[in-house]
KETILO-621540 format. One record per atom (N, C-alpha, C): residue in three letters; x, y, z. Coordinates in pm, whole numbers, plus 50000, padded with zeros to 5 digits. Layout:
N
alaXYZ
...
END
This chain:
366
met387631327647405
met388571337447355
met390021332947274
lys390621323147317
lys391431317947255
lys391231308847108
lys390151307047110
lys389731298346990
lys389171310646856
ile388691322746929
ile388561332746809
ile389801337546771
thr390721340346863
thr391841346846806
thr392631337846705
thr392311323546731
thr393081313546611
thr392431315346522
ile391111313146472
ile390391314246370
ile390781328046287
phe391151341346379
phe391411351146323
phe392721350346234
ala393491344546298
ala395141344046261
ala394861332546139
ile394151324946151
ile394301313546015
ile393451320545889
ala392441328345914
ala391781337245816
ala392521347145743
ala393401352145856
ala394821365945776
ala395911358545713
ile396111345545753
ile397121337645685
ile396381334745527
ile395121330345525
ile394541324945390
ile394341340245306
leu394171348945352
leu393901363845297
leu395201366945211
val396211363045325
val397781369345239
val398041358045127
ala397741347645153
ala398001337345050
ala397231342744923
ser395981344844935
ser395331346644804
ser395581358144765
cys395481371044858
cys396411381444750
cys397721379044709
gly398301370644746
gly399811367944678
gly399601358944507
lys398761349744551
lys398251342744422
lys397631352944315
asp396891362044359
asp396141373544270
asp397541379244166
lys398241384544290
lys399531392144215
lys400131385044145
ala400541373444186
ala401211363344067
ala400331363043938
ala399301360743939
ala398211354943843
ala398281369243747
ser398251385843801
ser398001393143742
ser399471398043686
lys400691391943706
lys401691394643629
lys401781393143475
asp402271402443431
asp401961401343258
asp403341392743225
ile402991382643153
ile403951370343124
ile404271371142967
thr403531380942892
thr403371381942745
thr405201384442705
pro405701372942616
pro407121374242569
pro407301387642513
ala408361391842539
ala408841403842451
ala409211402242305
ile409011412442259
ile409141410342072
ile410631415942053
ala411451408241984
ala412671413941963
ala412761421641835
ala413371433041857
ala413551444941762
ala414781451041719
thr415051459041629
thr416001467541617
thr415971479341618
val416491486041710
val416151501141743
val417491508141649
ser417071520941666
ser417971533441575
ser417651545541632
thr418571554641626
thr418151569541661
thr418061576641542
pro417331587041515
pro417081595141371
pro418491599441336
ser418731598841174
ser420081605041132
ser419901622441157
ala420801628341206
ala420771642441203
ala421981648541085
glu422211640641022
glu423201646740902
glu422581650540810
gly423291664340716
gly422641666540607
gly422741658340476
ser421411656440385
ser421271645840298
ser422291650440180
ser422741642340119
ser423491647739973
ser422661642039855
phe421301640039888
phe420561636839777
phe419261642639794
leu418761649239681
leu417261652639646
leu416411641439593
ser415161637339646
ser414561625039561
ser413751634539499
ala413061628739382
ala411951635439300
ala411331622239192
ser409891624239217
ser409331612339153
ser409381614438993
gly409481605438877
gly409711604738752
gly408861594338682
lys409351596738562
lys408431586338490
lys409041582938330
ile409431568638314
ile410431565338196
ile409451567238082
glu410591573137969
glu409791573437860
glu410991574337737
ala410641571637623
ala411751566637511
ala412331582737470
val413791580437438
val414141593837419
val413471599037286
gln413611590037214
gln412791594537064
gln411411586837058
asn410391597337060
asn408801592237061
asn408301602936994
ala406961599636959
ala406351607636839
ala404711603136840
asn403821612436904
asn402431610136868
asn401791618536719
leu401451608336599
leu401151611736501
leu400021616136496
ser399561628836424
ser398481629636393
ser398051637736255
thr396881644836225
thr396571649136080
thr395981663736091
arg396271672736020
arg395491687036017
arg394461689335926
met394071673635886
met392531672135820
met391731664935844
met390201668435819
met389211659735871
met388741648235781
gly388531635635803
gly388311630335697
gly388051615935775
tyr387361605535707
tyr387221590435757
tyr388241584235745
val389181577435832
val390141561935834
val389221555235726
thr389951552635609
thr389961544835523
thr390791528035549
glu392141530335607
glu392771519435624
glu393871521135710
thr394121508735810
thr395131509035877
thr395941498735844
tyr397151502535870
tyr398061488735837
tyr399111486135937
val398761492536082
val399701484436189
val398821483536302
asn399361476036379
asn398831473536557
asn399951476936657
val399541480036752
val400141482736858
val401501471236877
gly403011472036867
gly403881462836909
gly404501459836784
asp403771464036663
asp404401464436538
asp405801472736538
lys406931464036463
lys408121474136437
lys408051480336285
val408111493536306
val408011500636155
val409121506136088
ser409291509835995
ser410511516135914
ser410331530135895
lys411401539435875
lys411151551035864
lys410401553835708
gly409581562435696
gly408891563635580
gly407701552735548
gln407451540135649
gln406361533635624
gln405001537535631
leu404131534135535
leu402621539935561
leu402001530235662
leu401671539035748
leu401121534035876
leu399431536035870
leu398731546035813
leu397401550435830
leu397081556235685
arg396121557435644
arg395041561835530
arg393961569435588
ile393811583035517
ile392541587735553
ile392011592935433
asn390891589935395
asn389991593335280
asn390441608835215
ser390761612735095
ser391131621735059
ser390611625134934
ala389291621234896
ala388951622234759
ala388841634934700
asp388451646434803
asp388291660634762
asp389611665634723
ile390721661634797
ile392221667834771
ile392661662234631
ser392291645834620
ser392931639434488
ser391941647634367
ala390851650434378
ala390151658934276
ala390831672234263
gln391311681034372
gln391941692734373
gln393291692634307
ser394041676634331
ser395211676234254
ser395071676034080
ala394161667834063
ala393991666133919
ala393461679233853
gln392891687533924
gln392681701233861
gln393751707633853
val394711709433946
val396241716133926
val397111708833839
thr396951698733841
thr397681693133717
thr397181697333568
ala395951698733601
ala395541703233458
ala396001718033425
ser395751725733533
ser396021739633524
ser397681740633500
ile398701732633515
ile400141730133528
ile400171729633370
thr399531719233279
thr399531715933176
thr399021728533085
glu398101732533127
glu397631744933050
glu398801757233043
ala399321760833190
ala400341770833204
ala401451770133133
lys401891754133119
lys403411752033032
lys402951755232903
ala402171751732847
ala401611753432705
ala401751774132668
ala400851777232748
ala400981793132744
ala402521800932759
phe403031792732831
phe404481797332867
phe405421797932746
lys405451783132682
lys406201779632587
lys405701790532472
asn404381790432455
asn404331801732347
asn404291814432376
ala404321819232472
ala404761833432501
ala406511835732489
glu406921824232532
glu408791818632526
glu409301825532376
lys408271815632294
lys408601819432130
lys408361833332107
asp407381839532102
asp406831849632091
asp407861862032138
tyr408381858032221
tyr409401866232312
tyr410921868532243
asn411101855432218
asn412441856232117
asn412191860432014
arg411151857931910
arg411001861031812
arg411301878731821
phe410471882931860
phe410261899331908
phe411761904731922
lys412431897832022
lys413841904332083
lys414541902431927
ala414681892731868
ala415541891731730
ala415071902231638
leu413991909031648
leu413321917631548
leu413781928931606
gln413891929631732
gln414101945631777
gln415611948231776
glu416301935531726
glu417971938031736
glu417861943131603
gln416921940731505
gln417201944431345
gln416231958431356
lys415821965931463
lys415291975731473
lys413801974631374
ser413141963431377
ser411961962631283
ser410681961631369
val410981961631518
val409591964931587
val409871978731694
ser408781984131742
ser408731993531817
ser409381989531962
gln409512000132012
gln409911996432187
gln408411993632231
lys407532001332222
lys406201998132281
lys406001982032263
glu405991975632133
glu405761964732084
glu406231952732169
met407931957432176
met408741948132276
met408311947832397
asp407941958332478
asp407751959632611
asp406351951632626
asp405261952132533
asp404071942532558
asp404491928632552
met405151926032469
met405831912232453
met406351905532590
thr407341915432634
thr408071911432754
thr407031909232877
ala406071919032875
ala405071918032982
ala404271904632993
asn404041899432857
asn403141887832826
asn403931878332855
tyr405261876032820
tyr406001864132856
tyr406461863633043
glu406651875233095
glu406821875733235
glu405341868933316
met404261874833256
met403221868033324
met402901854333257
ala403191848233200
ala403111833233182
ala403941825033247
lys405011833633236
lys406081824833361
lys405661826833501
ala404911835633521
ala404311835733677
ala403661827333670
arg402561825533594
arg401361816133602
arg401431802133597
leu402861798933551
leu403351786733533
leu403691784233685
glu404631794833735
glu405061790433889
glu404051790433974
gly402841797233968
gly401791796434043
gly401241785134064
ala401111776233936
ala400391763833909
ala401441753734003
asn402671758233986
asn403561742834038
asn403451747634197
gln403381759534239
gln403221759834407
gln401871756834470
met400991758334344
met399741753634398
met400031736334423
lys400591727434329
lys400521716634318
lys401391705934452
asn402271719434485
asn403181714234631
asn402271715834758
gln401161725734739
gln400141726034830
gln399531713234837
val398801707034742
val397921699534725
val398961686234766
asn399991685334768
asn400761672434799
asn401181673534934
ala401271688034992
ala401491685835110
ala400231682435205
gln399081686135142
gln397761680435193
gln397501667935204
leu397981661135079
leu397561644835044
leu398741637935162
ser399971646435182
ser400761636335289
ser400081638935432
tyr399331648635473
tyr398551645935600
tyr397561633935592
ser396911629935476
ser396041621135473
ser396851604335449
asn398161605235429
asn398641591335429
asn399391596635527
ile399611588135661
ile400531591135759
ile401361579235791
ser402501584635767
ser403971577935756
ser404971574135868
ala405681568935882
ala406421567836035
ala407581578336005
pro407971585636111
pro409131597236078
pro410531590436109
phe410341581736185
phe411621574836225
phe411201557736226
ser412621549636243
ser412341536636250
ser411871534736413
gly410991527136452
gly410921523436594
gly409431511636619
val408731512136730
val407811502636744
val406381510636794
val405321507936715
val404131512836749
val403811507936906
thr403391521436976
thr403211519837146
thr402081524437155
gly400971526937037
gly399681534437068
gly398861535436929
lys397581527336946
lys396971532536851
lys395511537936869
phe395091550836848
phe393891550836895
phe392731556836802
ile392821548536698
ile391881549836601
ile391761539936511
asn390751535136462
asn390451525936383
asn389611526836255
lys389801516636165
lys388981516336025
lys387481525636027
gly387351534435984
gly385871538035963
gly385661549136074
asp386611548636151
asp386321565636227
asp386971577036193
met386301586936262
met386611606336176
met387871604436227
ala388611610136143
ala389821619936241
ala389711631436225
asn390191639436308
asn390301651536344
asn391371659636353
pro391401673036318
pro393161681636315
pro393471678336457
gly394541672736481
gly395751677236590
gly395371665636668
met394211655136645
met393621644136746
met395041633236729
pro395551625436821
pro396361616436826
pro395941604236764
leu396741600136673
leu396541590236568
leu397101575836616
ile398361579536626
ile399501567336619
ile400471571836698
ser400911566336796
ser402151569636853
ser403301559136850
ile404011564536803
ile405851554036778
ile406971558036845
glu407791550536887
glu409011552736986
glu409991545536964
thr411171548536982
thr412451541636930
thr412951536837077
pro412861521537082
pro413261513437177
pro414781512637195
gly415241511837329
gly416611508637375
gly417191523937444
ser416721531937406
ser417281545037468
ser416081555937546
phe416231552437674
phe414851559137723
phe415631568337843
gln414791579537897
gln415141590337973
gln413721589638082
val414391597838199
val413431601338292
val412961614638290
thr411631617538296
thr411141631038357
thr410841630638447
ala411191641638544
ala410841644738703
ala410221658738692
leu409551658238822
leu409021672538831
leu409671676338972
val410461684638969
val410901693239111
val410501705639144
pro410171706539281
pro409651720239349
pro410611732739350
glu410051741439343
glu410651755139289
glu411761757139385
ser411491751039536
ser412251754839640
ser413761744139607
glu413891734239530
glu414941727539512
glu415391729239373
ile414901734939293
ile415391732139130
ile416651740139099
thr417091749939176
thr418371756439190
thr419341749439211
lys419201737239270
lys420381727739322
lys420771718339254
ile420191715039124
ile420061705839032
ile421161711138905
lys422071706238863
lys422761711638744
lys422781701538652
ser422771708538539
ser422921699438413
ser424211693138377
gly424471678538341
gly425391673138320
gly425961661838475
thr425091666738564
thr425511659938681
thr424861644438689
thr425301632538738
thr424821619038743
thr424061617638840
ala422691613038826
ala421811608638907
ala421331593938922
asn421151589239060
asn420401576939048
asn419181575039035
val418511564438945
val417051564538899
val416671547938976
val415901550439077
val415361538239134
val413761534639063
val413881525338967
val412791516438933
val411651511739040
lys410431516539093
lys409621514139155
lys409291498939135
ser408751494339015
ser408211482339014
ser409401470738999
thr410501474038967
thr411731462339014
thr412541465039124
asn412501476139156
asn413731482539264
asn414901484439221
glu415011482739045
glu416281483539032
glu416911496439034
ile418321497539058
ile419031510339054
ile419751513038978
leu419421521438888
leu420011526938716
leu420821541338764
thr421751544438670
thr422291556438664
thr422031562838499
gly422011578138524
gly421991584738432
gly422541598838454
thr422271607838319
thr422951619638336
thr421871630838300
val421911640938372
val420861653238385
val421041659138252
thr420411657838156
thr420361668538035
thr419711679737979
glu418651680238069
glu417761693538077
glu417181697738191
val417211707638215
val416741713738339
val415891726838306
ser414621725938329
ser413851735338269
ser413691749738365
thr413551758938300
thr413781772438383
thr412441779738391
ser411441770938333
ser409671777338355
ser409091768438423
ala408041770638498
ala407101760338536
ala405651767438508
lys405781772738421
lys404591779838343
lys403371772338308
asn403981758738260
asn403101748038198
asn403161737138285
thr403741736338405
thr403671723938453
thr403301724438618
gly402521735438658
gly401771732738791
gly402811739438884
gly403791751638855
gly404721752538974
gly405931743838983
gln405641729638926
gln407001722338908
gln407821724538786
tyr409141720438847
tyr409841723638735
tyr410561710738659
leu410391710038536
leu410851695938459
leu412081693738438
val412571683138495
val414241677538481
val413971665038379
lys414911664138314
lys415251653138203
lys416591644638256
val416801630138280
val417841621638282
val417411613638196
val418551613038108
val418971600038002
val420141591238058
leu419201580038055
leu419651567238143
leu420751560238065
asp421651555938116
asp422901546738048
asp422251536838031
lys423151529537920
lys422801520337862
lys422401506437994
thr421661496837967
thr421481491138104
thr420941477438014
asp420681465438082
asp420241452138053
asp418871451338112
ala418471460338195
ala417291457938252
ala416281460138163
lys414681455238185
lys413771455138120
lys412801466438156
leu413151477738064
leu412291492038086
leu411361492137968
leu409991498938029
leu409041502037961
leu408731517737989
ser408091520837849
ser407411536137865
ser406381537038014
gly406781545738055
gly405301546838175
gly405601544338317
met407071534738298
met407261533438436
met407601541038543
tyr407081540438663
tyr407491549938770
tyr408591550138843
thr409461560638884
thr410581561738937
thr410981569039041
ser412191568639099
ser412471578239216
ser413801584539164
val413821595539135
val415071601139076
val415721607339215
gln417101599139211
gln418111607539336
gln418961618739277
phe418871629239284
phe419701641539242
phe420831643439334
pro421921644639330
pro423181649839424
pro423241663639431
val423051668739597
val422881681139617
val424201684839716
glu424171698139732
glu425491697239848
glu424801696639995
lys425501690840111
lys425061690240216
lys424411700540249
ala423451697340382
ala423111710640434
ala424011715340555
thr424041728940555
thr425151731040678
thr424561739340746
glu423321746940738
glu422771757340821
glu422331751640950
ser421361739240890
ser420531729640986
ser420591716040961
asn420351706441098
asn420511693841062
asn418911690241045
leu419301681840944
leu417771673240931
leu417631659941009
ile416301657541041
ile416011646141131
ile415561636541018
leu416231625341024
leu416281618940891
leu415701602640956
val414571596640925
val414221580740927
val413931572640822
pro414511557640823
pro414301552440720
pro413061550140678
glu412641551640555
glu411041549340488
glu410841532940529
ser411411524840545
ser410951512240589
ser410551511240714
ala410421520740799
ala410431521640943
ala409011528740956
leu408541535740901
leu407471541440896
leu406141532440915
val405131536840947
val403721529140973
val402741536840915
lys402251534740818
lys400851540240754
lys399621534440786
gln398721544340833
gln397251542140869
gln396371550940822
gly396121550640664
gly395221558940615
gly395921572540580
gln395671581740598
gln396751594140608
gln397761597140683
leu397561587740780
leu398541591340894
leu399891584340875
thr401181590940914
thr402481583940938
thr402821584141069
gly403511571941090
gly403811573641257
gly405011564041242
val405681560941347
val406961553341387
val406701549641518
tyr407261534941544
tyr407251530341677
tyr408431534341778
ala408201541341869
ala409211546641948
ala409621537842060
ile410571537542148
ile410991530442237
ile410661539542387
gly409531536442482
gly408901543342597
gly409791539342675
asn408951540642821
asn409751534042961
asn409421519542962
glu410131513843040
glu410131500243064
glu410231489742909
asn410731496642819
asn410961489942668
asn409861487042618
val408641494842636
val407591493042529
val407431501042419
ala406741493342295
ala406331503942186
ala405101514642214
ile405761523442146
ile404801534842161
ile404491540742013
leu403441539741943
leu403201543641809
leu403171557641829
arg404111567141762
arg404221579941776
arg403881585241617
trp402851594041599
trp402331599141483
trp403311610741430
leu403551610041331
leu404861621441260
leu404181630141167
arg404871641341151
arg404731652541024
arg405941647140946
ile405891645440844
ile407061645140755
ile407331655240614
gly408491656640593
gly408891664440482
gly409261657240348
lys410631661540288
lys411021656540156
lys411271643740214
thr411671637740087
thr412241621540056
thr413821626939998
phe414861618340132
phe416271619840061
phe416571604740051
gly416521598139929
gly416901586539909
gly416031576239967
asp416441571640066
asp415521558740139
asp415331566940265
asn415541576940297
asn415211584440425
asn414321594540403
val413571595940536
val412201607040480
val412821618640599
glu412371630440592
glu412531640040674
glu411631641040775
val411671642240916
val410641642341021
val410751657541064
leu409401665441045
leu409381674241063
leu408991679541243
ser408451668841296
ser407871668341420
ser407141653741459
gly407221652041588
gly406861643241635
gly407951632741688
leu409271634541677
leu410401627841706
leu411601631241719
ala412081633141880
ala413461640441877
ala414581633441791
ala415641644041788
ala417111633841757
ala417531625941822
asn417381624441943
asn417691616842064
asn417191603842082
glu416021604742020
glu414761593042052
glu415081580741981
gln414721568742073
gln415051554941980
gln413711551741953
phe413691547341796
phe412751542841726
phe412971528141669
ile411861521641630
ile411981505741613
ile412271506341446
val413621499541397
val413641499441265
val412831487341206
ser413001474041291
ser412531464141222
ser412201455741352
ala411321444541359
ala410811434341476
ala410641423141412
glu410821413341484
glu410511398241452
glu409201395541493
gly408071403941526
gly406741398841552
gly405841411641536
lys404731411641541
lys403891420441508
lys403781432341614
leu404001444441616
leu404151452841694
leu402741461041737
tyr402591464941846
tyr401251470541857
tyr401521483041971
asn400781494841977
asn400871501242097
asn401021495342236
gly402001496542290
gly402281491442447
gly402731477642423
ala403111473142334
ala404371460142317
ala405441459042428
lys405501446042456
lys406701449442519
lys408091443642431
val409341453242399
val410421451342319
val411521445442385
ile412551435442307
ile413881437142367
ile414751440042239
thr415511445542259
thr416161451842169
thr417371441642116
ser417961442742019
ser419111433441949
ser420331434742023
gln420501447542070
gln421891448142171
gln421391441842287
ala420151441842351
ala420151434742487
ala420001419642458
leu419881416742369
leu419961399242311
leu421191395042328
his422281403742258
his423661398742241
his424271401942331
asp423941411142480
asp424431410642581
asp424061399242666
gly423091393342639
gly422481379542714
gly421451387742810
lys420981397742792
lys419701405242874
lys418591402442843
gly417281403242933
gly416011399742917
gly415111412142948
val414151407742922
val413171420243008
val412431413243124
glu412451421743209
glu411681417443359
glu410511419543332
END
């Protein structure tokens, strides 16, 4: 009996020791990820952000109002052109024939007018001598006025033909750079079809679309910040035009911002984010988080919040408007909840974290 009791005691000791080892082995020894945390800003923003695109202040898409084959092109994309320089020529043989006919008509009308003018002056002198009747003088005056009208009509016809010829010879309306060439020699030009685009470099503006709920907050003449997305440069400009109708822009209102002179390398078509100054919100506070703290997976947007025992919890959000570098949070995060702004390692759902403040105070995570 004593032997059996001893065996049970030894077995109990071994069992207890084994459980202790398993417990120690199951303890999570994954190192904590150092992270910087913050709480959402609950202040009204003084900026309204809208997407825009850079374009030259002076730009034009050149087209024609006549149909014909392109007989010659004289410029290529990137060429510098001067005002009045010939850029493209369209076949105008039929209009040239009309021009020759009109020129002949003018010559005939001039001859008839000179003859009628001589007869009119002669009869006028005879009338003063009372050598012709009033009826004869009236007939001669009518003949003179008709000859004068025919000559004027022929001259106006010449102007019309010259105007048509101007649409067959496409010239630069101002000095600038060719930014687009949409037709080549031998192609058929159609009325209204863009042929060549030019712009004057050095002076740029941004066109932005603003929703109807915010357009009344933007005033002409105010200064706006423009962030060029490709280079991340921040430029300044002045609001010069605020549209009062969204009829042709799909419910969005067009706002133009002329950029100040800058040494930044800008090209037409670059996308930007325009920050318009607006009055701070006073009725309700906005919950804002930095855009850099957001986590995007497909169509979902979230942020890593700090949960119990300092673990990262991926919290999906419903976001609203953009205010500068911050994004409005409509739901998914409370104003007093901490979230991770940046981390020194790869975050995942359930990862242990240690805050920068804790590291500074010399505290670790148990």
